[in-house]
N, C-alpha and C positions, 0 to 999 in steps of 0.2 A: 736317442743316441744309438749308433749301429752296434749290432751284436757281432761277436766273433764269427767270421765266415771261413777262416782257414782251417784245414785239417792238420792236426798234429802229425807230421810225417812219420815220426819214429814210433809212436805209441809207447807202451810201457812193458814191452817184452823184457825178459831177464837180461838179455844182451844190452838193452838200452839202460836199464837201471844199474847194470854193472859199471857203466861210465858215469851215470849221475851220482851214484853213491861215493865215487872217488873224489868228487868235487868238495872243496873246503873254501872257507872265506879266504885263506891264505893263497890258494892256487887259482881262485876264480874271482875274487873281489878285492885284491890287494889295493887297487886304486881308490877304493872307498874307505878302507880301514882307518886312515888318518883322520877321517871326518866323523867317526863314531865316538860317542861320549856316553858315560854311564847315565842312566836315567832316560835315555831317548826312547821314543816310540817309533818302531820300524815296521813297515809293511814290505814283505818279501813276496813279490808277484811271480807266479809260476814256480813255486817252491819245490815241486816234485817230491822226492823222498826225504827232504828236509835236512840234509847234511849242512848246507850253507846256512839255512835258517837257524839251526841249533847253534852254529858258531856265532852268528850275529846276536842271538839271545845271550850267550855267555859274555860277549863283549860289552853289551849295554848293561849287564849286571842285574841283580835282583830288583833294583829300583826302576829299571827300564822294562820295556815289553815289546815283543815281536809277534806279529801276526803273519803267518804264512798262508798264502792262498794259491789254489790251482784250479784250472778248469776241469780237470779229471778227478772226480771224487775218490776213485779207487786207490790212488797212490797216497792219499792222505793218512790212511791207517799206518803205512810204513813211516811216514813223517812223524806221526805221533809216537810211534815206537822208538824212533831215533831220539826224540826229545826226552822221553821217559827213561831210556837207557842212560842218558847223561844226567839225569836228576834235575832237569830244568823245569821250573814252575812258572816261568815268565814268558811262555810261548803258547800260542794257540793256532789252530789250523781250520780253514773253512774253504768251501768251494766259491769261486768267483770268476766272473768274466771281466777281464781288464778293460774292456770297452765300456763297461757299465758297473763300476764298483758300487757296493751298497753302503759305503762308509760316508759320513758327512764331510763337508769341506774342511780342510785344515786339520785333519785327524792325526797326521803323522809328521814326525821330524825328518824321517828319511823314508823314501820309497825306492825300492831296489828291484831290478829285474835282470836275471842272468839267463842268456840264451832263450829269450822269450819273444822279442820283437820280430825275429826272423820267421816266427810261426803264426803270427796273428793276422787277421784279415785287414786291419787298418792300423798300422803302427803309429801314425800321426795321431789318430783319435785315442789310441791307447796311452800315448805320452800326455795328451791333454788331460785324460782322466787321472793319470798318475799325478799330474801337477795339481789337479783340483783337490785331491785328498791330502796333499802335502802343505804344511803350514807355510805362510810367507817367510822367506829366508831359509827354508829347509832345503833338502837336497833330493833331487830325483836322479837316480843312477841307473845306467843300463850298460850291459856288455854283451856283445854278440860276435860270433865267429864270422868269417868271410870265406866261403867255400872256394871261390875262384882264385883266392890268393893263397890257398894251401899249397905246400910244396913237399915233394917226397923224392927219395932216391933209394934204390934204383927206380927206373921209370917204365915199368912194363906197360904196353899199350892197353892192356885190360883195365888197369886202374884209371887211365884216361876215360875209358868207356864208363867206369863206375861214376866218375865225376859228372860226365854228361848226363847219365841216367839220373843221378841224384837231383841235379838242377831241374830236369823235366818233371820228376815226381813232385818235388817240393813246390814248384810254381803251378803245377796243375791243381794242387790242393789249396792255392791261394797264398802261399808263403813266399819269402824272399831270402834264398840261401846266402846271398852276398850282402847280408844286412850290415856287417861291421863297418863298411865304408860309407853307409848311408845314415848312420846314427845321428851325426851332427846335422845333416840336412833335415832329417825327420824332426829333430828337436827344434830347429829354427821354424819349421812349418807349424809346429805345435805351440809356438809363441814364446819360447824361451829366448832370452837375450844373453844371459850370463852362462856360457857353456864352456867347460874345460874338456877338451878332447885328448885322448891318449890311445895307445895301442900296447898290446902285450901278447905273448905267445905261449902256447904249450908246445913242448918238443918231446918226442918219444924216440929214444936212440939206444938205450941199454937193452940187453937181451930180454929182461922181464917186461920192460915198457913195450918193446916191439911185439912180444908175444901177446900181451894184454890187448893192445890197440888193434892189431891185425885179427886176433881171435874174436873180439867183440864185433868187429865189422863183418867178418866172415859169417858169424852167426846171425847178425842183424840182416844181412843181405838175403838170407833164405828163410828166416823164421819170425820176422817182426811185422808190425803194421806197414812199415816201409816196403817190405817184400810183397805184402798183399796188395798195396796200392800200385806198385810197379806192374804187377801182373794184371790186376783188374782194370787198370787204366790203359792197358795195351802198350805200355812203355817197354816191357821186357817179357821174355818167357821164363818159365821156371828153369829151363836148361841154361839160359843165359845168366840167370842169377847164380846158379850153381858154379858156372865157369868163373864169375867174378869172385865168389867166395873162395874158390880154390886159389885164385891169384892172390887174394889177401893172405892166405896162409903161407903160400910160397914166398911172398914178399917178406912176411914176418920172420921167416927162417933165415934170411940173409944177414950175415954178420955186418955188412956195410949199410943196412937199411936205416933210414932216418926219415922222420915225418914231422912237419911243422904246421901248427894251426895258429894263424893270426886272429886277433880279436880287436875290434873297435870298442872304445869305451867312452862314455860321456858322463860328466858330473854337471848337473844343471841346477842353478839356484831358482827356487820357485818364487 
């Protein structure tokens, strides 16, 4: 079975974790929540700092169990701390490659992945593997953003260059930044027949939301793994990244600024 070949574009710089730790089951997995039941066994693929994972553990209750896995071992200490701070005893964390999970067939009632398939080397193989470890009749759920469908206002040309640059960097690393629109197709290729597709958005428009979103992207543009990949891959210079970061901060200061992120979602019966 193929191993992951894609590079995780963002890395785990503080500016990246700033956005990851904002995520909850309510704002990032609402499409899945009606299907969760007490006592279920859940696998959360690409769990990162564990905020969604901890929410899922609380929802399936003490009789249920959640396993959070991530390809990057370093972030799992933060995930364990998140669960411990909430007093959760029905959750565990481990490193894993979604292309080659170490769990037996039919191990979980629900297998969930949030913002993962856009970053893996073979999303179809990843979905097949998620299906393998899900019990018959269980649910494989995935949600990914779609960069080309993002919209913002005002529209400074520099942010258009940011979008073009992000696509180049992500695809050079083996990922697919416009994953949201492809989820249903990938699921069909993975052999799923019963697929429910949906879409949802994040929107940043209040002063606090604009400052948070523009600030984390300004910082990410000059100080994260994404910045390193952009420069080392010859996609941008440090000076160009600094200009994009400045444009993010200027955009975020505008009272009429608005940013929308669309997501594709799939619920697949195993």
